[in-house]
VEXDREN-2710 file (C-alpha; in Angstrom, 1 decimal):
% VEXDREN-2710
k/r/px/py/pz
1/MET/-4.8/6.2/-57.6
2/THR/-2.3/4.1/-59.5
3/ALA/-1.2/0.7/-58.4
4/ARG/2.3/2.0/-57.9
5/LYS/1.2/4.8/-55.6
6/MET/-0.9/2.3/-53.6
7/GLU/2.1/0.0/-53.3
8/ARG/4.3/2.9/-52.0
9/ARG/1.7/3.8/-49.4
10/ARG/1.5/0.2/-48.3
11/ARG/5.2/0.0/-47.9
12/ARG/5.3/3.2/-45.9
13/ARG/2.7/1.9/-43.5
14/VAL/4.6/-1.4/-43.1
15/ARG/7.8/0.6/-42.3
16/ALA/5.9/2.7/-39.8
17/VAL/4.5/-0.3/-38.0
18/ARG/7.9/-1.9/-37.9
19/LYS/9.4/1.2/-36.3
20/TRP/6.7/1.3/-33.7
21/LEU/7.2/-2.4/-32.9
22/LEU/10.9/-2.0/-32.7
23/ALA/10.5/1.0/-30.3
24/GLY/8.1/-0.9/-28.1
25/THR/10.5/-3.9/-28.0
26/VAL/13.4/-1.7/-27.0
27/ALA/11.3/0.0/-24.3
28/VAL/10.4/-3.4/-22.8
29/LEU/14.0/-4.6/-22.8
30/MET/15.2/-1.4/-21.2
31/LEU/12.6/-1.7/-18.4
32/GLY/13.7/-5.3/-17.9
33/PHE/17.4/-4.3/-17.7
34/LEU/16.5/-1.5/-15.2
35/ALA/14.5/-3.9/-13.0
36/LEU/17.3/-6.5/-13.1
37/GLY/19.9/-3.8/-12.3
38/ALA/17.9/-2.5/-9.4
39/ARG/17.6/-6.1/-7.9
40/ILE/21.3/-6.8/-8.4
41/LEU/22.1/-3.4/-6.7
42/LEU/19.9/-4.2/-3.7
43/ASP/21.4/-7.7/-3.4
44/ARG/24.9/-6.3/-3.4
45/HIS/24.1/-3.4/-1.1
46/PRO/21.4/-4.5/1.4
47/GLU/21.8/-1.1/3.2
48/LEU/19.8/0.4/0.3
49/THR/16.9/-1.8/1.1
50/VAL/16.9/-0.5/4.7
51/GLN/16.9/3.0/3.4
52/THR/14.0/2.3/1.1
53/TYR/12.1/0.2/3.7
54/PRO/13.0/1.7/7.1
55/MET/13.2/-0.5/10.2
56/GLU/12.6/2.2/12.8
57/TYR/10.4/1.3/15.8
58/GLU/10.9/-2.4/15.1
59/ASP/10.5/-3.4/18.7
60/LEU/7.2/-1.4/19.1
61/ILE/5.9/-2.8/15.8
62/ARG/6.7/-6.4/16.7
63/GLU/5.2/-6.0/20.2
64/TYR/1.9/-4.4/19.2
65/ALA/1.5/-6.5/16.1
66/GLN/1.8/-9.7/18.1
67/ALA/-0.6/-8.3/20.7
68/ASN/-3.3/-7.8/18.0
69/GLY/-2.7/-10.9/15.9
70/LEU/-0.9/-9.1/13.0
71/GLU/2.2/-9.7/11.0
72/PRO/4.8/-7.0/11.8
73/ALA/5.5/-6.7/8.1
74/TYR/1.9/-5.6/7.5
75/VAL/2.1/-2.9/10.2
76/ALA/5.4/-1.7/8.9
77/ALA/3.9/-1.5/5.4
78/VAL/1.0/0.6/6.6
79/ILE/3.3/3.0/8.4
80/LEU/5.4/3.4/5.3
81/ALA/2.4/4.1/3.2
82/GLU/0.8/6.4/5.7
83/SER/3.6/8.6/7.0
84/SER/7.0/7.3/5.6
85/TYR/7.9/6.8/9.3
86/ARG/7.5/10.5/10.3
87/PRO/6.0/10.6/13.8
88/ASP/5.1/14.3/13.7
89/VAL/3.3/14.5/10.3
90/VAL/-0.2/15.8/10.1
91/SER/-2.3/15.3/6.9
92/SER/-4.9/17.7/5.4
93/ALA/-7.6/15.5/7.0
94/ASP/-5.9/16.1/10.4
95/ALA/-4.6/12.5/10.6
96/ARG/-1.6/12.4/12.9
97/GLY/1.5/10.5/13.6
98/LEU/3.1/7.4/12.2
99/MET/-0.1/5.5/11.4
100/GLN/-2.1/8.7/10.6
101/ILE/-4.9/8.4/13.1
102/VAL/-7.5/11.2/13.1
103/PRO/-8.4/12.4/16.6
104/SER/-12.0/11.1/16.4
105/THR/-10.8/7.6/15.6
106/GLY/-8.1/7.8/18.3
107/GLU/-10.7/8.8/20.8
108/TRP/-12.9/5.8/19.8
109/ILE/-9.9/3.4/20.0
110/ALA/-9.0/4.8/23.4
111/GLY/-12.6/4.3/24.6
112/ARG/-12.5/0.7/23.4
113/LEU/-9.3/0.2/25.3
114/GLY/-10.7/1.9/28.4
115/GLU/-8.2/4.7/28.3
116/THR/-8.4/8.5/28.6
117/PHE/-7.7/10.1/25.3
118/SER/-5.3/12.9/24.5
119/GLU/-4.8/14.2/21.0
120/GLU/-1.1/14.9/21.7
121/ASN/-0.5/11.3/22.4
122/LEU/-1.1/10.6/18.7
123/PHE/2.4/12.1/18.1
124/ASP/3.9/9.6/20.6
125/PRO/5.2/6.7/18.5
126/ALA/4.4/4.0/21.1
127/THR/0.8/5.2/21.5
128/ASN/0.3/5.8/17.8
129/ILE/1.6/2.3/16.9
130/ARG/-0.4/0.7/19.7
131/TYR/-3.6/2.4/18.6
132/GLY/-3.0/1.8/14.9
133/CYS/-2.2/-1.9/15.5
134/TRP/-5.4/-2.3/17.6
135/TYR/-7.4/-0.7/14.8
136/LEU/-5.8/-2.9/12.1
137/GLY/-6.4/-6.0/14.2
138/PHE/-10.0/-4.9/14.5
139/LEU/-10.4/-4.5/10.8
140/MET/-8.6/-7.8/10.0
141/GLN/-11.0/-9.6/12.2
142/ARG/-14.0/-7.7/10.7
143/TYR/-13.0/-8.7/7.2
144/ASP/-12.0/-12.3/7.9
145/GLY/-8.2/-11.6/7.6
146/ASP/-8.5/-10.1/4.1
147/MET/-5.7/-7.6/3.9
148/ARG/-7.1/-5.8/0.9
149/CYS/-10.4/-5.1/2.6
150/ALA/-8.8/-4.2/5.9
151/SER/-6.3/-1.8/4.2
152/ALA/-9.1/-0.2/2.2
153/ALA/-11.2/0.3/5.3
154/TYR/-8.2/1.8/7.1
155/HIS/-8.0/4.3/4.3
156/GLN/-11.6/4.9/3.3
157/GLY/-13.6/3.8/6.4
158/GLN/-15.6/0.7/7.2
159/GLY/-18.8/2.1/5.8
160/THR/-17.4/2.7/2.4
161/VAL/-15.8/-0.8/2.2
162/ASP/-19.1/-2.4/3.4
163/ALA/-20.9/-0.6/0.6
164/TRP/-18.4/-1.8/-2.0
165/LEU/-18.7/-5.4/-0.8
166/GLN/-22.5/-5.1/-1.4
167/ASN/-22.0/-4.0/-4.9
168/PRO/-21.8/-7.0/-7.3
169/GLU/-19.8/-4.9/-9.8
170/LEU/-17.0/-4.6/-7.2
171/SER/-17.4/-7.9/-5.2
172/SER/-18.5/-11.2/-6.7
173/ASP/-18.9/-12.9/-3.3
174/GLY/-19.7/-10.1/-0.8
175/ARG/-16.6/-10.8/1.2
176/THR/-13.6/-9.8/-1.0
177/LEU/-13.1/-6.9/-3.3
178/ASP/-12.4/-7.7/-7.0
179/ARG/-11.8/-4.0/-7.6
180/PHE/-12.2/-0.6/-6.0
181/ASP/-14.5/2.3/-6.7
182/SER/-11.7/4.7/-6.0
183/SER/-8.4/4.8/-7.9
184/VAL/-6.8/6.6/-4.9
185/THR/-7.7/3.7/-2.5
186/GLU/-6.7/1.1/-5.1
187/ASN/-3.2/2.7/-5.4
188/TYR/-3.0/2.9/-1.6
189/VAL/-3.8/-0.7/-1.2
190/ASN/-1.5/-1.8/-3.9
191/ARG/1.3/0.2/-2.3
192/ILE/0.7/-1.5/1.0
193/LEU/0.7/-5.0/-0.6
194/LYS/4.0/-4.2/-2.3
195/TYR/5.6/-2.9/0.9
196/TYR/4.3/-5.9/2.8
197/GLU/6.0/-8.3/0.4
198/GLU/9.4/-6.5/1.0
199/TYR/8.9/-6.1/4.7
200/ALA/8.0/-9.8/5.0
201/LYS/11.5/-10.7/3.7
202/ILE/13.2/-8.1/5.9
203/TYR/11.4/-9.1/9.1
204/ALA/11.9/-12.8/8.4
205/ALA/15.7/-12.1/8.1
END
């Protein structure tokens, strides 16, 4: 291969790299402009925030969050992640209502509260939020106030989270999770933490 051909190939490679870099830069700038535009839009039209982060059942959330040592913003975030505030929704795992409580867990919670359990009550917003808040409070105490662990246990169960905490590849101290052994649970927890940040601002206001 002649030196001239080698030089032409080198120049083509350089041009190709420059094009990719330019395209990447443009993409990053576009994402930044979109994020800024969304923030400006929400600042000018706060009603859009309410539509994105519903404030239904606020009185019930505040009441039962306080009764179980929880921040109402955390409870609101879990409800949004679990049911999008639909009190009559049923999942493929038979989880029911606003906080998506399966009947077996609901029965266990009712027993701990000294109450008679009825599956239909899980569709009652007051009962569902009260049970869900009790269970979240129980999990937060069990995991020393760690919202990541409590949220993961709400989603995957206490036994699974306990096993993850005992795995040094997932937990460096046995008390907090550095990462998750399930992308589904990781996405779920990240959604809750994102929703919690927004609800904390809304409830504070």
